[in-house]
C-alpha positions as CSV (number, residue, x, y, z in Angstrom):
1,M,88.8,133.3,120.6
2,S,92.6,132.8,120.8
3,D,92.2,129.0,121.1
4,D,89.4,128.8,118.1
5,P,92.4,127.4,115.7
6,N,93.1,124.8,118.1
7,F,89.7,123.7,118.6
8,M,89.1,123.6,114.9
9,R,92.4,121.4,114.6
10,L,90.6,119.1,116.9
11,A,87.6,119.1,115.2
12,L,89.8,118.5,111.8
13,A,91.6,115.6,113.1
14,L,88.1,113.9,114.2
15,G,86.8,114.0,110.7
16,R,90.0,112.8,108.9
17,R,89.6,109.6,111.4
18,G,86.4,108.5,109.1
19,L,88.1,109.3,105.7
20,G,87.0,106.1,103.7
21,T,83.9,105.0,105.8
22,T,81.4,107.6,105.4
23,W,80.8,107.9,101.7
24,P,78.8,109.0,100.1
25,N,78.5,111.5,102.9
26,P,81.6,113.8,103.9
27,S,83.4,112.6,107.1
28,V,82.6,115.9,109.4
29,G,84.7,116.5,112.9
30,A,82.7,118.7,115.4
31,V,83.3,119.8,118.7
32,V,81.3,121.6,121.5
33,V,83.3,123.8,124.0
34,E,82.1,125.7,126.8
35,P,82.6,129.4,126.2
36,G,85.0,131.2,128.7
37,T,86.5,127.9,130.2
38,G,87.1,126.2,127.0
39,R,86.3,123.1,128.2
40,I,85.4,120.7,125.8
41,L,81.8,119.4,126.4
42,G,81.4,116.9,123.5
43,T,83.0,115.8,120.3
44,G,81.7,113.8,117.5
45,A,82.4,112.6,113.9
46,T,80.1,111.5,111.0
47,A,79.6,107.7,111.7
48,P,80.6,104.8,109.3
49,G,77.9,104.7,106.5
50,G,77.4,108.4,106.6
51,R,74.9,108.7,109.5
52,P,74.8,110.2,112.1
53,H,76.5,113.4,111.3
54,G,79.2,114.7,113.4
55,E,77.4,117.4,114.7
56,P,74.2,115.8,116.3
57,L,76.7,113.1,117.7
58,A,78.8,115.9,119.4
59,L,75.4,117.9,120.7
60,A,74.3,114.4,122.1
61,A,77.8,114.0,124.3
62,A,77.3,117.7,125.4
63,G,73.8,117.3,126.5
64,E,72.3,120.1,128.4
65,A,75.6,121.7,128.8
66,A,75.8,122.3,125.1
67,R,73.2,125.5,125.7
68,G,75.1,128.6,125.4
69,A,78.5,126.7,124.3
70,T,80.4,127.1,120.8
71,L,80.0,124.6,118.4
72,Y,83.2,123.8,115.6
73,V,82.5,122.3,112.8
74,T,84.6,120.9,109.6
75,L,82.1,121.6,107.2
76,E,79.1,123.8,107.2
77,P,76.0,122.3,108.7
78,C,73.4,120.7,106.2
79,S,70.2,122.5,106.4
80,H,68.0,120.0,103.9
81,H,66.3,116.7,105.0
82,G,67.5,113.3,104.0
83,R,67.0,110.2,106.2
84,T,67.9,112.2,109.1
85,P,66.6,116.1,110.1
86,P,69.0,118.7,109.0
87,C,71.9,119.3,111.3
88,T,71.1,122.9,111.9
89,N,67.9,122.1,113.5
90,A,69.9,120.0,116.0
91,I,72.1,123.1,116.5
92,L,68.9,125.1,117.0
93,A,67.4,123.0,119.6
94,A,70.4,122.4,121.6
95,G,71.0,126.0,122.4
96,I,74.1,126.5,120.7
97,A,75.3,130.3,120.7
98,R,77.9,130.3,118.2
99,V,78.9,128.6,115.6
100,V,82.5,128.4,114.0
101,S,82.6,126.9,110.7
102,A,85.7,126.0,108.4
103,L,84.3,125.8,104.9
104,E,81.0,126.1,102.9
105,D,79.1,123.2,101.6
106,P,79.2,123.7,97.9
107,D,76.2,121.2,97.9
108,P,73.4,123.0,96.1
109,R,71.0,121.8,98.9
110,V,73.0,123.8,101.6
111,A,75.4,126.4,99.7
112,G,75.4,129.1,102.5
113,R,71.6,128.1,103.6
114,G,73.1,126.2,106.8
115,Y,74.7,129.6,107.8
116,D,71.7,131.8,107.0
117,L,69.2,129.6,109.1
118,L,71.5,129.6,112.0
119,R,72.0,133.1,111.9
120,Q,68.3,133.4,111.6
121,G,67.9,131.7,114.6
122,G,70.2,134.1,116.8
123,V,73.2,131.9,116.6
124,A,76.7,133.9,115.9
125,V,77.9,132.0,112.9
126,E,82.0,132.7,111.6
127,T,83.5,131.0,108.9
128,G,86.6,130.1,107.0
129,L,88.6,129.3,110.0
130,L,91.4,127.0,108.9
131,Q,89.3,127.0,105.6
132,D,92.7,125.3,103.4
133,Q,93.0,122.2,105.4
134,A,88.9,121.9,105.6
135,A,89.3,122.0,101.8
136,R,91.8,119.2,101.5
137,D,89.9,117.1,104.1
138,H,86.7,117.5,102.3
139,I,88.2,117.3,98.6
140,G,86.3,114.2,97.9
141,H,82.9,115.4,98.7
142,V,83.6,119.2,97.2
143,T,84.6,117.4,93.8
144,R,81.8,114.9,93.8
145,V,79.5,117.7,94.2
146,T,81.1,120.3,92.1
147,R,82.6,117.8,89.2
148,G,80.3,115.0,89.5
149,R,83.2,112.4,90.1
150,P,85.5,110.9,93.1
151,A,88.5,112.9,93.7
152,V,91.8,111.3,92.6
153,H,94.8,110.7,94.2
154,L,97.3,109.3,92.3
155,K,100.2,107.5,93.7
156,L,103.6,106.6,91.8
157,A,106.8,105.2,93.0
158,R,109.7,105.7,90.7
159,T,113.7,105.0,91.2
160,R,115.9,108.0,91.5
161,D,116.7,108.5,87.9
162,G,112.3,108.4,87.0
163,F,111.9,104.4,86.3
164,C,109.1,102.6,87.8
165,A,110.1,99.3,86.4
166,S,113.3,97.7,85.1
167,A,113.6,96.5,81.4
168,G,113.5,92.9,81.9
169,P,110.8,90.6,83.6
170,E,111.9,90.9,87.1
171,R,109.9,93.1,89.1
172,L,111.6,96.1,90.9
173,R,111.5,96.6,94.4
174,I,111.4,100.6,94.9
175,T,110.3,101.8,98.1
176,G,111.0,100.6,101.6
177,P,108.6,99.7,104.7
178,V,108.1,102.9,105.8
179,A,106.8,104.4,102.3
180,D,104.7,100.9,102.2
181,G,103.1,102.1,105.7
182,A,102.3,105.5,104.0
183,V,100.4,103.6,101.3
184,H,98.2,101.4,103.5
185,L,97.3,104.7,105.2
186,W,96.4,106.4,101.8
187,R,94.1,103.2,101.3
188,A,92.3,103.2,104.7
189,H,91.6,107.0,104.0
190,A,90.2,105.9,100.3
191,D,87.0,104.9,99.4
192,A,88.0,102.5,96.6
193,I,91.3,101.8,94.9
194,L,91.9,102.3,91.4
195,I,93.9,100.1,89.0
196,G,94.0,99.2,85.2
197,I,93.9,95.6,84.0
198,G,97.4,95.8,83.3
199,T,98.8,96.2,86.8
200,A,96.4,93.7,87.9
201,R,97.3,91.2,85.4
202,A,101.4,91.6,86.0
203,D,101.3,92.1,90.0
204,D,98.3,90.2,91.2
205,P,97.6,92.8,93.8
206,S,95.5,92.2,96.8
207,L,95.4,95.9,97.5
208,T,93.9,95.7,101.1
209,V,95.5,97.4,104.1
210,R,97.6,95.7,106.1
211,L,98.3,97.9,109.3
212,P,98.0,96.8,112.8
213,G,94.3,97.7,113.6
214,L,93.5,98.6,110.3
215,S,92.6,95.4,108.5
216,G,89.1,96.2,108.6
217,R,89.5,99.3,106.8
218,S,90.1,98.0,103.4
219,P,88.4,100.0,100.5
220,L,86.4,98.6,97.4
221,R,89.0,97.6,95.1
222,I,88.0,98.8,91.1
223,V,89.9,97.3,88.1
224,L,89.4,99.2,84.7
225,D,89.4,96.2,82.2
226,T,88.3,97.0,78.6
227,H,88.0,93.5,77.7
228,L,87.4,91.5,81.2
229,R,90.6,89.9,80.7
230,L,90.6,89.6,84.6
231,S,91.5,86.0,85.8
232,P,89.3,84.3,87.9
233,A,92.3,82.7,89.6
234,S,93.5,86.4,90.7
235,V,93.8,87.2,94.0
236,L,91.3,90.2,93.2
237,A,88.7,87.6,92.1
238,R,89.0,85.1,94.6
239,T,89.0,87.4,97.6
240,A,85.9,89.5,96.3
241,R,83.6,87.8,98.9
242,D,86.3,89.1,101.7
243,T,87.1,92.7,100.2
244,P,84.5,94.0,97.8
245,T,85.8,94.4,94.2
246,L,84.4,96.2,91.1
247,V,85.5,95.4,87.5
248,L,84.5,98.2,85.1
249,T,84.2,97.3,81.3
250,T,82.5,97.4,78.2
251,R,79.5,96.3,76.1
252,S,82.3,94.3,74.1
253,A,83.5,92.4,77.1
254,P,82.8,88.5,77.0
255,A,79.7,87.3,78.5
256,H,81.6,84.2,79.9
257,A,83.8,86.2,81.2
258,R,81.7,88.2,83.2
259,R,79.8,85.0,84.6
260,A,83.3,83.8,85.6
261,L,83.5,86.6,87.5
262,E,80.7,87.4,89.0
263,A,80.2,83.4,90.4
264,L,83.0,84.5,92.9
265,G,81.2,87.5,94.0
266,V,83.0,90.2,91.6
267,E,80.8,92.9,90.9
268,V,81.2,93.8,87.0
269,A,79.5,97.2,85.4
270,T,79.5,98.4,82.0
271,V,80.5,102.1,81.2
272,P,80.9,103.9,78.0
273,V,84.0,103.5,75.6
274,D,86.1,106.4,74.2
275,A,87.1,107.0,70.6
276,A,89.7,104.1,70.7
277,G,87.4,101.7,71.9
278,S,89.0,101.7,75.5
279,I,87.2,102.5,79.0
280,D,86.3,106.4,78.7
281,L,87.7,107.4,81.9
282,P,85.6,110.5,82.3
283,A,82.6,108.5,82.1
284,A,83.5,105.8,84.1
285,L,84.7,108.4,87.3
286,A,81.3,109.7,86.7
287,H,80.0,106.0,87.2
288,L,81.8,106.1,90.4
289,G,80.4,109.4,91.6
290,E,76.7,108.3,91.0
291,R,77.6,105.2,93.1
292,G,78.6,107.9,95.6
293,L,82.2,107.3,95.9
294,T,84.0,110.4,96.8
295,R,87.7,109.8,97.4
296,L,89.7,107.5,95.1
297,C,93.5,106.3,95.6
298,S,95.0,105.4,92.0
299,E,97.8,102.5,92.2
300,G,97.9,101.7,88.6
301,G,101.2,102.2,86.5
302,P,102.4,104.7,84.2
303,R,99.8,104.2,81.6
304,L,96.5,104.7,83.8
305,A,98.5,107.9,85.4
306,E,99.0,109.4,81.9
307,A,95.5,108.6,80.9
308,L,94.1,110.5,83.8
309,A,96.8,113.5,83.4
310,Q,95.4,113.8,79.6
311,A,91.6,113.7,80.9
312,D,92.6,116.1,83.8
313,L,91.3,113.8,86.3
314,I,93.9,114.0,89.1
315,D,93.4,116.0,92.1
316,T,96.5,115.1,94.3
317,C,99.7,113.3,93.1
318,T,102.2,111.8,95.2
319,L,105.5,110.7,93.9
320,V,107.5,108.5,96.0
321,T,111.2,108.4,94.9
322,G,113.2,105.6,96.3
323,P,117.0,105.4,96.6
324,V,117.8,103.2,94.0
325,E,118.9,104.0,90.3
326,L,118.7,101.7,87.1
327,G,121.4,103.6,85.4
328,S,122.2,102.6,81.9
329,A,120.2,99.9,82.1
330,G,116.9,101.8,82.0
331,G,113.4,100.6,82.1
332,L,110.1,102.1,82.0
333,P,109.6,105.9,82.7
334,A,107.3,106.6,85.8
335,L,105.9,109.5,84.5
336,G,104.5,110.1,81.0
337,P,104.7,113.7,79.2
338,A,101.2,114.8,79.9
339,L,101.8,114.1,83.5
340,M,104.9,116.0,83.8
341,Q,103.8,119.0,81.9
342,A,100.7,119.0,84.4
343,L,103.0,119.0,87.5
344,A,105.2,121.4,86.0
345,G,102.6,123.7,85.0
346,D,100.3,125.9,87.0
347,R,97.5,123.6,87.4
348,F,99.4,121.9,90.5
349,R,101.4,123.2,93.2
350,E,103.7,121.3,95.4
351,A,102.1,120.7,98.8
352,E,103.8,118.6,101.0
353,R,107.4,117.0,100.7
354,S,108.3,114.6,103.9
355,Q,111.1,111.6,104.3
356,L,109.6,108.4,104.4
357,G,112.7,106.4,105.4
358,P,115.3,106.3,102.7
359,D,112.6,107.4,100.3
360,E,111.5,111.0,99.5
361,A,107.5,111.9,99.0
362,V,106.6,114.9,97.3
363,T,102.8,115.3,97.0
364,Y,101.0,117.9,94.3
365,E,97.5,119.4,94.5
366,R,95.6,120.7,92.2
367,N,95.5,124.5,92.5
368,R,91.5,125.2,93.6
369,I,89.7,127.4,90.8
């Protein structure tokens, strides 16, 4: 039992590999271990697309050796029938003697029922091991189930004196290659990348993953575009058949602009507007939750960041501070008042601080209720 944390860490690491590839299902890691010897009999993680789950894959790898063994799993095994039978059935059929789980599944179809069924079947069940890390890894699933929307990871880069852009038209280079690589890894672990039309028009980004061996992990690209101003000549539109692109707009958007984007393979969806006539952010994220998205990486500028903060839609915020200063020339502040107030208040806590080459990254996480 003293090795329980190590086996759970392995299960968590296996689950993290699949982040961004399994939605609408969570990426669950599982490890089957022979009691007494500590020999690993089988490992598994939720397959791309969400099926099969991690538990049956680990059990299949273990085979008959799973009988009497211990199963470590990062999320409560499912107990409901979907496209595949419940994982609890597979665990009981395999003859697992003990299950160690990190986190209870808040899905009302599970929510403790999986544990109950296992106990009724004679399996010893222990819960809560490395729960905080599991909650961090499964934040997308938990947020979609409890809040009806994907979890939002806001990423902002700023100069040492707090600006994200210079006052002039020239583009400001803030971060270095190490920090840029971290951003691409965040993208690879996201279901989708979210930006506003201002960033799309100003930067004409590709929003793809450009890390060796991970080019196939580029997530869905989403643009918030109230009046459908995304140019058909933009990189996002021209590459939509290679990397899926979704534009969220409103009923007031011109029909000809919609037809031009759709002809290039861009998906255009209509969402409600707020009192100001702009896209209603809570409604937009609820729409994305209904689509099955669980993890959004927001790479828009300070305007979108401030709007997300005002709507209380941020779950994780990473500020990457570069070594350059604009000084008296000034520029566009990276943080608006609502975001600054949120990060300084009791809604968030500092979770991690790291050095990325010459840049410093600080990650804040929403305090769990």
